[in-house]
Phi, psi and omega in degrees: 000159181274137175228136183282060179255145182238010177284328176249124184229164174304333179286332187243358184301327185286352177260007179291149178230152175295128178278316178192163175223151180220148174250123184274345187072012176242069186285156171277149180223102183305327185292340179250022178064026180263129177223143175268093183245019190284148169252106184294160173257147174233115179226124175048045174089356179244133173258134182249120180246145179244127178279177188303331180245020175104010177289139182244133177239129171262125184239146173292122182298333181274318189252337183086002179293135181285130179272314176197163177225146180229126178242113180287356182055043184277140180229142176202142173277354187248246188289127178230078179211144171237116185269331180194164174241173176223160183239138179233125178245084181293169182285177184293151179094351180284129182299328187269328182079197183301140185218157170258130175249143183218159169248154182246165180292346176253030171065052173238148170250119184236140173251123178235144183292139177289337184288327185215359177078014180268151175300146179279110180299337180274000180256125180055227176254095185054042175104350188231140175244127177279113181285352177284342181300123178093355180271349178087187182270103182214165180297146183295341179280353187279346179232125175218137175275096185276352174234156180282171180289152172238139180253127179211128175046047176078013181235147171259117185258126181234142166250184178201151179264123176245146176282125177233168180062032177251316177220185175265149176079019179291153177291149176275157176288154182223155168242127185233160175227136177237146178305123185292344180260319186254343183079000000 
């Protein structure tokens, strides 16, 4: 996408150098349908990266040093990609404070504190919302959050990919919104 920035130009792009690299210990594995397709977030000097099944790594934006990591231990026989994360900065008095929200390959919405990568106990059920609620009785492969969460006007908005035209009675896809502070 276009950004009106003038520090990098066609004339100087060839002189850019790598600032740092980091290994997160959450590699993608093409043979297991795992892909690193994430668009990291950069907020207040920290870069947040999401691994193939929803693992989050917070990195110092200047050095690349890992600050903390969160692994939701998500499992799926199907889709294994995390495309993006979202950031929520709730108002004063919120017990959790600023948080990163993510969806997992096994249909969970999780909020973790930016300060330490621990789940927000005041969000959902100890930090997690089960996205299968309201989807009916269906095979676990039928719902995958193929896009990351979007935060708008105090809500976390999610879409989902559903497998269709495989059998009869499959759940339909839904777009849902959850309170960004409470889940």
